[in-house]
N, C-alpha and C positions, 0 to 999 in steps of 0.2 A: 504492500500499499503505500509506505514510503518514498518506493524507486516510483510509482507512475507521479505522484506528485511532483519529485523532480524533472521527471522528464515534461509534465506538464507546466513546469515552472520555466524550462530550457524551453522549450516553444512558444512558450509566451514573448521570452526575453528576446528571441531570435526573428523574431518577425516585428517587434519595435527596431530594433537595431537595424534590420535589412528595411526599414520603413524608412532612418534616420540616414541612412547611406541613400538612398534612392530620392529624397527630398534635398539633400544636401544641395547638387545645382541649381534647383531653383532660389535657395537660399543666397547661395554665391553670386547670382548675377547682376550684383548693384555695377552700375558702371560709375567707373571714378574720371575724373577729368585730368590726362596727362599734365603734370607740370611744365609749364610753357615760359612764353614770353610775358607777362602778366597776369598768368594763372598761377594759382597756389596748390591747386591739385586737388582741392575739395571739392566732394560732390557737389552736383546741382540743389539746391531745396527743392524737396518736396513739399506739396501740400499736404494736409491732415487726411485727407480723404484718398490721396493718393497711397501713402503709407497704410491706414487702414485697409485699401481693396488689398493693397500685396497680401498683406499679411492674411486676409480671410480667406486670399486664393492659396496661399499657401495650407493652412489651416485643407480645404478644400481636398487640396492635392494628398493628403496626408490621411485623410477620411477616404477616398476613393479607393486609394493603395490599400489600404486595412480592406474594405469592401471586397476589393479582386482579390486580396489572400483569402478570403472568406469562402470566396466564390468558388475558387481552386482544393480549398481544404473541404467543403464540403461536395466537390466533383470529386475526388480522391477517396475518402470515407462514404460515397456511392458504390462507388468502384468496388473498392473493397470489402461489400459489406460481405459479401457471399453470401446470398441467403437467408442471413437475416432478417426478420423485415423491420425490427425495432430500428435496427442501425441506418436501414434504407431510408424510414419515415426520418429518422432525426437528421439524416444527409441533406433531404428532399428539404426539408425544413429551411437549413442552413446555406441553400442552394438560392430556395424563395426570399428568405431575407435577406441576403447578398444581394439579389438582383433589385430588389427593395431599394438598399440602400445606395446601388449602384443610380440608382433612376434617380433617389432625392437628394444627392451629390450633383448630379447636372444639372437637375432644374436650381438646384440652392447659385449654382456658378452662374448659371443663368439669369437670375434674378439679382445677384451682388452685380454683374458686367451689367446690367440694364441700369441697376441704380447708382453705380458709379459713375457711366457714362451719362446720368441725366446730371449728376452733384459736379461733373467736374466742366462737363459744358455751359454750366451755369453760372460755377465762377469767372470762367475765362471772359 
């Protein structure tokens, strides 16, 4: 019993580490101005709405990655159910919930994008 909990904990930690590694390019895509004549190398100032939009998009990307991982896990569990109906039903529920999660993340991304475009166009 103790060994199963250790395996589950290791799986959860590895999922978070993989998600963090996959999100790093999004986080590191800040653009800096190179120092040149009259330039100090300080990044351009962004408005609060641009920064908030970027943070929300990163969080939505992480949520989308987690949903895709759950979709893969559910599919793997369904394939390896081996005729056990309880495991197959549990895997089907995991797949359904993962698909619902992906749809919610996509819709949230669209809503954030529409609202941010409306806010940025109003302030300019």
